[in-house]
Every structure is written in C-alpha cells, then in structure tokens.
N, C-alpha and C positions, 0 to 999 in steps of 0.2 A: 504494500500500500504506500503510495506517494502522497504526501501532504505538503501544502505550502504554508509555512509559518511566517508571520511578519517579523519575528525576531531572528530565527535561525535559517530562514530560507527553506529550501526543499528538505523535508525529513522523510526518509524511507523507513517504514516500519516492517519488521519481519512478519511472516504469516502468523506466528505465535502472538506477537504484539497486536496485530490487527484483530485477531480473534478476541483478545482480552478487551480491546478498545470498544468493541461492539456490544459488550455485556451491559445490561441495564444498570448495574451498579457503577459502571464507568460513565455511562451516558448521563446519569444523575448529576455528575460534576459539572455539566454544562450550565446548570442553574445555580451554581455556587460561585459567587465572585471571589476572586483571589484576594482582593483588598477590602472585602466587607463593605463598609459605608464610606470608603474614601471617594467614591464617585460623587458624593455630595459636595466635595471640594474640588476634585479633579474629574470633570465629566467624562473624560476618556477612559477612566479606570474601570472599565466594564469587563476586562478579561477575567477568565474563569479558572477554576481548579482543573478543568478539563484541558484547557490550552496549556496550562503550566505543566500538567502531567506529561503531555507529549514532549514539551521542551526538556523536561528533566530526563526523559528516556533518551532523547537525542544527545544530550550532554553526557549522560552516563556512557554511551558508546564512544563519545569523543575522548573521555577520560581513559577508557580502556585502550583506545588507539594510542594515546599518549604513553600509557604504561608499556605497551608493546614496543614503542619506539625507544623507550628507556631500557629495554632489555628484559622486561618482566614477562614471565610466561603466564598468559591468560588463555585458558582453553575456550573453545567455542561453546561448550556446555556452561561454563562459568559466565561467559558474556550473555548467553541467552537468559540465564536466571537473573543477572544484574539488570538487563534491559526490562524484563517483565516486572521486577520489583520496583524499578524506577517509575515505570508507567503507573503502577498501582500504589505508589507510596502515600498518596492522599486519599485512598479509597474510604477511609473511616472518618473523613471530615464531615461535620454537620454544618448546616447554615450558620454563618457568623461564628464559626467554631472558635477562633482565637479569642473573640470577645467573650463568649460564654464560658470557655474553659480557662483561659489564662487571666482575663481581666476581672471577671466577677466570680470566678471559681464555682460555677454552678455544677459542672461535670468534671470528671477526670479528663486529662488530655487525651486527644484522639489516638496518640501513640502509646498510651499506657493502660487503656481500659479493655473491656471485653468485646468491643465492637468488631475487632478483626476476627475473633473466634466465631462470632455470629455469622459474618460474611463467608468465612472459609467453610462453615458448615452447610452452606447453601450453594447457589449456582456458581459463585466464584470458585469455591473449592472444587466443585465437580469439573469445571473447565480446566483448572490447573492440573487436576489429576489426569484428565484425558491428554493434556499436553506434556505430561511427564515432569512437571515442575512444582508439584504441590509441596513437597517437603522443603525444597531449596528456597522457593519464594516465601513460604511461610516463615522460615528461619530468618531470611533477610529483612522481612517486615516486622519481626519481633514477636512472632507467635509464641505463646507460652512464657513470654518474658513479663515479669511484674512491673517493669519500668522501661524507659527508653533504652536502657543499657541491655544489650543482648550478650549472654555469656559465650565465650569461645567454645565451650562444650556443646551448647545448643547448636551453634553454627557448624561445628565439626561433625555432629551427628547427622546433619543434613548434607554433608560434603561441601560446605562452604567455609570461608575464612573471614576474619575480622575486616581485612582490607576491602573485601567485596561489599560488606555491610556499610562501610564508611564512605563508599562512593555514593550510596543512596542516602545515608543519614550519618553524617559526621560533623566536622567543624566547617571546613571549606569543602563543599561537596557539590554534586550536580544540582541538588535542590536549591542551594543558595545561589549558585552561579546563574541558574535560570531566572529565579524570581527577582534578583537584583536588576538584571537587564530588562526583563519584561515589565516590572513595575515602573522603572524609570521611563521606558518608552511610552507606556500607556498613560502615564501621568503627564507626559509632555515635557519631561525634564531631560536636558541635554547632558546626561552623565552616563559613562559606561566604563568597562574595564577592557584590557587588551587580551585577546585570545591566547597570547603567549603563555598565560598562566596554565593553560591546559597541557602544555608540554612539560610542566614542572612536576607533575605527579609521579610518584615512585612507590615501591613497596619496600618497607624496612622492617624486618622481624615480624612479618605478617600484619603490619599496620600500614595504612595509607598515609603517606607523608608528601610534603612538597620539598623537592630537592633544590637546595641553595648552593650546591657545590658541583663543579665540573672539572675533572682531571685534577682533583686535589685542591682546587682553588675556589674560595667562596665567590658567589655571583651576586653582587649588589643589585644588578638589574632585575633578577628574579625576585629578590626581596622587595624591591620597589613595586613590582607588579602585585604582590600580595598586599602590601600596604595600600595600594590603590583600591583593591577590593574592599578592604576594611574602611577606607574613607567613603566609598560609595555606600557601604552598609550604614555608616553613621549619618550620611547626608539624607538617605531615604527615611531613616528613623526620625530625624529631626523634622524634615519637611512633610512627610506623608504619614508614616505609621503612628506618630504621636501627635498629629495635628489635632488641635482641640475640637474642631467641628466633627471630625471623624470619631473622636473619643466620645463626644456627647451623644451622637446618634447611636453608637454602639452600646453605650451605657443605658440608653432608653430602651433599646431592644432587649438587652439583658434583663432589665428590671421587669419588662413586660413578660418575658419568659419565666422569670422567677415567680411573678404573681400567678401566672397560668399554672405553673407546677404546684404551687401551694394550694391553688383552688381545684386541683385534680383535673384540670382541663388539658393537660399535656404530660406526656411521659418521655423520659430520656430515650427509650428504645424506639419511639416514633420518629425521632429526628433523622434517622438514617433513611427514612422514606420521604423526606421533605427537601426542598431547596429554598433559596432565599425568599422567592416570591410566595411560594405556598405556605411557608412559615408565617410571614408577615400577614398574609391574607387570613390565615387561620386565627391569628391573634386578633386582628382587626375585626373579624366577624364573630369572635367568641363570646361566651356568656360572662366572662370576667370583665366588667366595665372599665376598670382601671388599666388592665393590660390592653384592652381594645383601644382605649383613648391614646395610650402611648404609641401603639403601633400605627394608628392613623396619623398621629403627629409626625412620625418619622416618614411615612409615605408622602405626606404633604410638605416635608422639610420645614415643619413648624417646631423648631427644636428648643429645648431648654437652654439656659444661658449659664455662664460662669458666675456664681455668686461668691465663691471663695476659692483662692488658688494660693498654694505655697509650693516651693521647690526645695530641692536638696540644699540650696544655698541658705535657706532660712530655717530649715529643720535639721538639727544635729543628727548624725547617723544613729545613735542609740534610740532617739525618739522615732526616727523613721522606721527602725526595725520593730519598735513597739507598735506603731501604727499599722505596719504591714501585717503583723501577727493578729491585731485586733480587727482591722477593717478590710483586709484583703483575704486572709485565711479563715476568719471566723464570720460566717454568714449571719449568725444570730446577733453578734455584737454590732456588725454593720447595720443591721435592721434596727437595732435598739437606738443607735445614734441618729439614724434617719427619722425614726418616729419622734425622737426628742426635738430634733430641728423642725420637723413638720409642725409639731405642736407649738413651738415657740414662734413660728412664722405664720401660723394659722393657715397651713396648706395641707392638701391631701398627701398621704404617705407616698403615693405614686409619683408626686411631683417634686420630691426631694431625693436626690441621688448622691451618695457619697462614693467617690471614685478614688480608690487607693491601689495603684499598681504595685507589683513586686519590685524590689530593688533592681535597677537595670544594670546589666553587665554585658560586655561584648565577648561572648564565648568564642567567637571566631578567632580572636586574638590568641587563643590557646592552641592553635593548630600546630601539629607536629611538623618539624622541619629537619632536614638532613643537612648538616654543615660539615666543614672540614674537621671539626672537633667531635663529630658524632651526632647522635640524635638529641634534639632539644625542643623546646616550645618557643614559638615566635616571641612570646611576651616574657621569656626568662630574663632575669636581670643581666646575664652575661651576653645577651644578644646585641649585635651592632645597632639594631633599630629599637632597642629597648626604650630609650627616652621618647622617641616619636610614638611608639605603640602605647606607652604609659600615658602620654598626654591625650591620645585619642580615646583610650579607655576611660580616663577621668572625665573627658567631655561627654562621653556616652552616658556614664553614670549620672552626670549632671542634668540629663533630660528628664529625670523623675519629677512628676508633678502630682500633688494631692488636690483634688477638686471637690467642691460641692456645687451641683447643678440644680437650678431652680427656674421657675418662670421668670421672664424678663422683669415683670413688675416687682419681683421680690428680691432682686439682686442686692440692692443696697442693704436691706434688712438682713439678708443672709450673710453678707460680708461682716456685719457686726456680730450677729448671733454665733456664727461659726468661729469667729476670732475669739470670742469669749469662751466657747465650749472647748476649743482645742488649745487655747492658751498662746497662740501665735497670730499676729495680725496678717490679713491677706496681703500678698504681694501684688495682686491685680486690682487696680482701682476700677470700680464699676462705673459705667458711663451714666 
C-alpha cells in the first residue's frame, strides 16, 4: 500500500501493515486529534492519531535502515514486528487521552492500563495471530507489563530485545520524531529538525543509543542535531502543548467527563469505542446538566477564563510538590478545593476548575549516547553539552503553571479568593 503523507512524502506500507491499518480499531484513530483542543488556537491542528501512527511506522523503518547502515544486524522478522508495533503504538488512546489521563488523572495512562489486553483479546489479537506477530507485537507494546517499562525477560520470551522496544517507545524515538515534525507543520510553525539524526542511531549492549563518536573521535555535529530536537520539543511545549487556551478547553472537557463518570453516565471501558466528536456529543446530549453545559461551551468555544495563575517562579519547589500531591494526584482533594472556591464565588461547582499539572521534566534529555569514553546520558554532568542541556531542562521545568479557571465575570473575585486560599498572590492580572 502506497500512501502520500504531507510530512514524510510517499510511505509504503507492507501487506502486514496494510492489513492492520484497515482494522476498525485503527480506523477509530481517524477521529482522535493528535493535539486534542489545540485546534482552538491553531486551526490547522486537525491531524489525527491515525496520521501520526502511519508516520511513526515510516520513521521506525527509517531508524532500522539507519541501524543497518551503522553495522547493526536487524532481521526482516524483527523489522516486521517493529513496523507493526509502531503502527499500533497509539491503539489504546481514548479521546482527549492526555488531558484525561495525564492532566486530570481520571484514568491510568493508555500505556499502563488494561486496554491493550482488551484489544488483543479481540479482533486485533486475532489479526496479529493470523499474521504470525501476536507475541512479538504484544511484547513491544507492553502486554502484561504493569507500567510503561517492559522487562527484558518479557521481550526475550517473545524473541524481541530492548532496543526494538525503544524504537517505538523510548526517549528519542520514532514516536517523538514524528509528532514533533507533524505538530509543528500543522500548527503553522516554521520549526523542524534535520534528518541526519536518523543516521545516528546504534545498538549498544542491547539498548538503542545515539552514536556521538566516529572512528574514535566525538562528533559535535551529531550532538548539535540532538540538541536541536530537544529545542524543538521545548518550543512546541511552550507554544502549543501548554498554551493556556488549549489547557482551559481540555480542563473543561475533563471536568465534564468527571461529572459524567460520577453520575454513572459514562464508563472508562466505553471510551475505546468513542472518538473526539462522539464523546463531546454524548456529553452535550447527556442527562448530567453540568457536564452537558461544559461540553456545549467547548463546542461553541465559549471557554472559561484564567482567574488565578502562579508559576514555578512564584511557588517554591516543596510547595509545588505538595500541590501536585494534593490537587493533581488526589481527585477528592481537588474537588474539595473546587467546591470551596465555588462557594466563596457563588458559582456552580462545574464552573470552577483547579488545574495543577505534574512537575514538568524533559525526559528526552536523558537519552543514551555513545561517546569516545563509552556509554553515557546526554544530560550527564560530564557531557560536553551539559551546560546547554541543563539550561534547556531548567527552562522546560519553568513552564509549570497552576491555574484556577472560572467564568469571565468572576475572574477578579477568583484572583482574590484563590490568592487567599493558596497563600500566594496570582501572577496574572485579570483584565
């Protein structure tokens, strides 16, 4: 099957990959936008998990090609499993998944829960069995693993190795390299990385690494290419992923889902049968009036506003950690302060949203690199680019924001009430 992709050009899928692509569980991803609510800020950001999956598959094959050029032995059977796993890597995503899982913590992450087991027990598992890839792809996607970390023994039992898993889900991997380029393009941002980084992949002690050495001499040009990828990661996080309008809309959807769950109108296991539009439509037409009102407001881009904002600059790290434990990880405690603020502001509970993300860190900076002195991490203190990487990580951590979202008419009152409740004045002056 030959497809034309706006990011990577012509992509040729194998017969195995074409068979998987046509499964209903893959076609569902056409209705799940890659960037959730970012299209409310960047109207072109309508690309989907389906598009992204095809791009990750293409890049996984390009990484394999780079490994072979570097002298690494990769069999055709290994490449077939890697390509299929790359295509299926987001198969367990639900609508607005990162918002529901990572930001409001309503569900386990898509790569840690039981969703994959459910899918592998059905049509997807049957198809992989017929294709002779059931065990291999299941292992690469983390089947039977309680977390995103997959043990070497699980992989070995399926005839796979850690480096193969890391092409699909590692630090700098095919997933990252596709979504950085794809998100930048569809948001209309003129930023990219150089394809030369695809020639830097190697295998060291069964792990996927980026090789910064050639004929015994370190290569600063390859290091610069990696730093360029990290800079793009920071730029998109700053401009797109953490944009306050995207965050507000996502928080409103999350609270609508939370209200629907509490009202018995929605179950987690139903989300694998929904896409963005069917979920919002179900919420907007449902019998939970507060959830319905929030969903309709998102559909009409009638969003709540920032009533209270503080950043890492104004909140000491120990207090940030306390707030994360209380308002990010503890759903009951978050609801308690939302009710307290709602009562103080004389607002419905549904119209006050406390948004406290996890502490931000740039995990990609921890990528394994092969140097003239042996294996290291890019952000190790002894590395040549340590100061530059450290500064980038510090800027990335500084993107953390704690918000209280309320209707526009209540922003000034929320600024005062939240400042008194949390003990730190808002850094954002309400208009």
